C-alpha positions as CSV (number, residue, x, y, z in Angstrom):
1,X,-15.0,20.7,-3.6
2,X,-11.9,22.8,-4.0
3,X,-10.4,24.4,-0.8
4,X,-9.4,27.6,-2.5
5,X,-10.7,30.6,-4.3
6,X,-14.4,31.2,-3.5
7,X,-14.2,28.1,-1.4
8,X,-11.1,29.1,0.5
9,X,-12.7,29.6,3.9
10,X,-14.1,26.9,6.3
11,X,-17.4,28.6,6.6
12,X,-18.0,28.6,2.8
13,X,-17.3,24.9,2.6
14,X,-19.4,24.2,5.7
15,X,-22.3,26.2,4.3
16,X,-22.2,24.1,1.1
17,X,-21.9,20.9,3.1
18,X,-25.1,21.7,5.0
19,X,-26.9,22.3,1.7
20,X,-25.5,19.1,0.2
21,X,-26.8,17.0,3.1
22,X,-30.2,18.7,2.9
23,X,-30.3,17.8,-0.8
24,X,-29.6,14.1,-0.2
25,X,-25.9,13.8,-1.1
26,X,-24.2,10.8,0.6
27,X,-20.7,12.3,0.9
28,X,-18.9,15.7,0.8
29,X,-15.3,15.6,0.0
30,X,-12.8,18.5,-0.3
31,X,-9.4,18.9,-2.0
32,X,-6.2,19.0,0.0
33,X,-4.1,21.9,-1.2
34,X,-1.8,24.1,0.8
35,X,-0.9,26.5,-2.1
36,X,-1.7,27.1,-5.7
37,X,0.3,28.3,-8.6
38,X,-1.7,31.6,-8.7
39,X,-2.6,34.0,-5.9
40,X,-5.9,33.0,-4.2
41,X,-7.4,32.2,-0.8
42,X,-6.6,28.7,0.4
43,X,-8.0,27.1,3.6
44,X,-6.7,24.2,5.5
45,X,-8.7,21.1,4.6
46,X,-8.6,19.6,8.2
47,X,-9.9,22.8,9.7
48,X,-12.6,23.0,7.0
49,X,-13.6,19.3,7.7
50,X,-13.9,20.2,11.4
51,X,-16.4,22.9,10.5
52,X,-18.2,20.5,8.2
53,X,-18.3,17.8,10.8
54,X,-20.1,19.9,13.4
55,X,-22.6,21.2,11.0
56,X,-23.7,17.9,9.3
57,X,-25.1,14.7,10.8
58,X,-25.3,12.0,8.1
59,X,-22.9,12.4,5.1
60,X,-19.5,10.8,4.8
61,X,-16.8,13.4,4.8
62,X,-13.1,13.6,4.0
63,X,-10.3,15.0,1.8
64,X,-9.8,13.4,-1.6
65,X,-6.9,13.0,-1.5
66,X,-4.3,13.9,1.0
67,X,-0.7,13.7,-0.2
68,X,0.6,12.1,3.0
69,X,4.2,12.6,2.1
70,X,4.0,16.3,2.8
71,X,2.4,15.8,6.2
72,X,3.7,14.4,9.5
73,X,1.9,11.1,9.9
74,X,1.6,11.4,13.7
75,X,0.0,14.8,13.3
76,X,-2.4,13.4,10.7
77,X,-3.2,10.5,13.1
78,X,-4.3,13.0,15.7
79,X,-6.3,15.1,13.3
80,X,-8.1,12.2,11.7
81,X,-9.1,10.7,15.0
82,X,-10.4,14.1,16.2
83,X,-12.4,14.5,13.0
84,X,-13.8,11.0,13.2
85,X,-15.0,11.5,16.7
86,X,-16.2,15.0,16.0
87,X,-18.3,13.7,13.0
88,X,-19.7,10.7,14.9
89,X,-17.6,8.2,12.9
90,X,-18.1,9.6,9.3
91,X,-14.6,10.3,8.2
92,X,-12.9,8.8,5.2
93,X,-9.1,9.2,4.7
94,X,-8.1,9.5,1.1
95,X,-4.4,9.2,0.3
96,X,-2.2,9.4,-2.7
97,X,1.2,10.8,-4.1
98,X,-0.1,14.2,-4.9
99,X,-0.6,16.1,-8.1
100,X,2.1,15.6,-10.8
101,X,1.2,18.9,-12.2
102,X,1.9,20.7,-9.0
103,X,5.6,19.8,-8.8
104,X,6.6,23.4,-8.0
105,X,3.6,24.9,-6.2
106,X,3.1,23.0,-2.9
107,X,6.2,20.8,-3.3
108,X,9.5,22.3,-4.6
109,X,8.7,25.8,-3.5
110,X,8.0,24.6,0.1
111,X,11.0,22.3,0.3
112,X,8.9,19.1,0.0
113,X,9.9,15.9,-1.7
114,X,9.5,16.0,-5.5
115,X,10.9,12.5,-6.4
116,X,7.8,10.3,-6.9
117,X,9.6,7.1,-5.9
118,X,10.6,8.6,-2.5
119,X,7.2,10.1,-2.1
120,X,5.7,6.6,-2.6
121,X,7.9,5.2,0.1
122,X,6.9,8.0,2.4
123,X,3.2,7.4,1.6
124,X,3.5,3.7,2.5
125,X,5.4,4.3,5.7
126,X,3.0,7.1,6.6
127,X,0.0,4.8,6.1
128,X,1.6,2.1,8.3
129,X,2.2,4.7,11.0
130,X,-1.4,5.9,10.8
131,X,-2.7,2.4,11.2
132,X,-0.4,1.7,14.2
133,X,-1.2,4.9,16.0
134,X,-4.9,4.5,15.3
135,X,-4.8,1.2,17.2
136,X,-4.4,3.0,20.6
137,X,-1.8,0.5,21.7
138,X,2.0,0.9,22.1
139,X,3.4,1.2,18.5
140,X,6.9,1.4,17.1
141,X,8.1,1.9,13.6
142,X,11.5,2.2,11.9
143,X,11.6,3.0,8.2
144,X,13.7,5.0,5.7
145,X,11.8,8.2,6.3
146,X,10.1,8.0,9.7
147,X,10.6,6.6,13.1
148,X,8.2,6.0,16.0
149,X,9.2,4.5,19.4
150,X,6.6,3.1,21.8
151,X,3.8,5.7,21.1
152,X,0.3,4.9,22.3
153,X,-2.2,7.5,21.0
154,X,-5.5,7.9,22.8
155,X,-8.4,8.2,22.2
156,X,-9.1,6.0,19.3
157,X,-11.5,6.7,16.4
158,X,-15.1,5.7,16.7
159,X,-14.9,3.6,13.5
160,X,-13.5,0.1,14.0
161,X,-11.3,-1.6,13.0
162,X,-10.1,1.8,11.7
163,X,-11.0,4.9,9.7
164,X,-11.5,3.8,6.1
165,X,-8.5,4.4,3.8
166,X,-9.1,5.0,0.1
167,X,-6.1,5.0,-2.2
168,X,-6.0,7.0,-5.4
169,X,-4.1,6.3,-8.6
170,X,-4.2,6.9,-12.3
171,X,-5.7,4.1,-14.5
172,X,-4.7,2.5,-16.7
173,X,-1.0,2.3,-15.5
174,X,1.6,3.8,-17.8
175,X,3.1,1.7,-20.5
176,X,5.4,-1.0,-19.1
177,X,4.0,-0.9,-15.6
178,X,2.2,-3.9,-14.2
179,X,-1.6,-3.4,-13.8
180,X,-1.5,-4.4,-10.1
181,X,1.6,-2.4,-9.2
182,X,2.0,1.0,-7.6
183,X,-1.2,2.5,-6.2
184,X,-3.3,-0.5,-7.0
185,X,-1.1,-2.9,-5.0
186,X,-1.2,-0.3,-2.2
187,X,-5.1,-0.1,-2.5
188,X,-5.3,-3.9,-2.0
189,X,-4.0,-3.5,1.5
190,X,-6.5,-0.9,2.5
191,X,-10.3,-0.2,2.3
192,X,-11.0,1.5,-1.0
193,X,-9.6,2.5,-4.4
194,X,-10.1,5.7,-6.3
195,X,-9.0,5.0,-10.0
196,X,-8.6,8.3,-11.8
197,X,-9.3,7.4,-15.4
198,X,-6.9,8.9,-18.0
199,X,-8.4,11.1,-20.7
200,X,-8.1,8.5,-23.5
201,X,-10.4,6.0,-21.7
202,X,-13.4,5.4,-23.9
203,X,-15.2,2.8,-21.8
204,X,-15.3,3.9,-18.1
205,X,-17.1,0.8,-16.9
206,X,-14.6,-1.6,-18.5
207,X,-11.7,0.5,-17.2
208,X,-13.1,0.5,-13.7
209,X,-13.8,-3.2,-13.8
210,X,-10.1,-3.8,-14.8
211,X,-8.9,-1.6,-12.0
212,X,-11.1,-3.4,-9.4
213,X,-9.8,-6.7,-10.6
214,X,-6.2,-5.5,-10.3
215,X,-6.9,-4.6,-6.7
216,X,-9.2,-7.6,-5.7
217,X,-6.7,-10.1,-7.1
218,X,-4.1,-9.0,-4.6
219,X,-6.3,-8.7,-1.5
220,X,-5.8,-11.2,1.4
221,X,-9.5,-11.3,2.1
222,X,-12.9,-10.7,0.6
223,X,-13.6,-7.7,2.9
224,X,-15.7,-4.9,1.5
225,X,-13.8,-2.7,-1.0
226,X,-15.1,0.8,-1.7
227,X,-14.6,1.8,-5.3
228,X,-14.8,5.5,-6.3
229,X,-15.6,6.7,-9.8
230,X,-15.0,10.3,-10.7
231,X,-17.2,11.6,-13.6
232,X,-18.7,14.7,-15.0
233,X,-22.2,15.4,-13.9
234,X,-24.7,13.7,-16.1
235,X,-22.2,11.3,-17.6
236,X,-24.5,8.4,-17.0
237,X,-23.7,4.7,-17.0
238,X,-24.4,4.1,-13.3
239,X,-25.8,0.6,-13.9
240,X,-22.7,-0.6,-15.8
241,X,-20.4,1.0,-13.3
242,X,-22.2,-0.6,-10.4
243,X,-21.8,-4.0,-12.2
244,X,-18.0,-3.2,-12.5
245,X,-17.8,-2.9,-8.7
246,X,-18.2,0.9,-8.3
247,X,-19.7,1.8,-4.9
248,X,-19.3,5.6,-5.0
249,X,-20.0,8.1,-7.8
250,X,-18.1,11.3,-7.3
251,X,-19.2,14.3,-9.4
252,X,-16.2,15.8,-11.2
253,X,-16.9,19.5,-10.7
254,X,-14.5,21.8,-12.6
255,X,-14.7,25.5,-13.5
256,X,-15.6,24.8,-17.1
257,X,-18.7,22.9,-16.0
258,X,-20.1,26.3,-15.0
259,X,-18.7,28.5,-17.7
260,X,-15.6,29.7,-15.9
261,X,-12.4,30.0,-17.9
262,X,-9.8,28.8,-15.4
263,X,-9.2,27.1,-12.0
264,X,-8.9,30.4,-10.1
265,X,-12.4,31.5,-11.0
266,X,-14.8,29.0,-9.4
267,X,-18.4,30.4,-9.5
268,X,-19.7,29.8,-6.0
269,X,-23.4,30.5,-6.9
270,X,-23.3,27.9,-9.7
271,X,-21.7,25.3,-7.5
272,X,-24.4,25.9,-4.9
273,X,-27.1,25.5,-7.5
274,X,-25.6,22.2,-8.6
275,X,-25.4,21.0,-5.0
276,X,-29.1,21.9,-4.4
277,X,-30.1,19.7,-7.3
278,X,-29.1,16.6,-5.3
279,X,-27.1,13.5,-6.4
280,X,-27.4,11.6,-9.6
281,X,-29.8,8.6,-9.3
282,X,-30.5,5.6,-11.6
283,X,-32.6,6.9,-14.4
284,X,-31.8,10.5,-13.8
285,X,-28.4,10.9,-15.4
């Protein structure tokens, strides 16, 4: 769900989350934007997730994805633990570099880092700090961008050993890049991977299988790995995707799905109707 436009208030998103849980959805995830390139209402995703947490009981919730480089990691550590406890241990933390298309809005115009290499460094350091502060024990860190000295954050999250971290990245990698590099090497160190398939991918199941292999081949253990597939409603192929290692199907809801011409004109009623239909199941889509 976007966190702007018709969805740019915590109560609008929380109302939709209640309907989603009632309809049988397993997760409810929001976008993480602080501004848009056009004038519209925007709500803070963490505040919206707090509203969602207190009004739902079962679904996984989270932001997909948070560009950690534009947030203070110690503040995020406090927010995520509070959300995890408020939700009864249902939070997922999605992380990535942030939209390439939003280089001005949300980045340059707010004095944030625009260099993707530096942003990647900040992301890795931020994730290490989150993990350390989530431990609840004295933690220190000295990196290129951040420094922490003997901080012990309490309380800890309900989920152990930590709040699940899902890493997003575009697949396949750009020409010349190693398949297991960048975000997929990063994902191997965490709990889930969210491969965003490029438009020219013609076989989603094969592409997802390759992305999963790139991550699993670098993991130090055979611990559970969540794999998130983003697809248009009704795209089908769930059986092949499950065989490829996919554990989550995420509906790719865009304005054009509902007849809207552009991103600033999300039809709330149409989105609500889609939510009420419930999630795709084997044999349905």
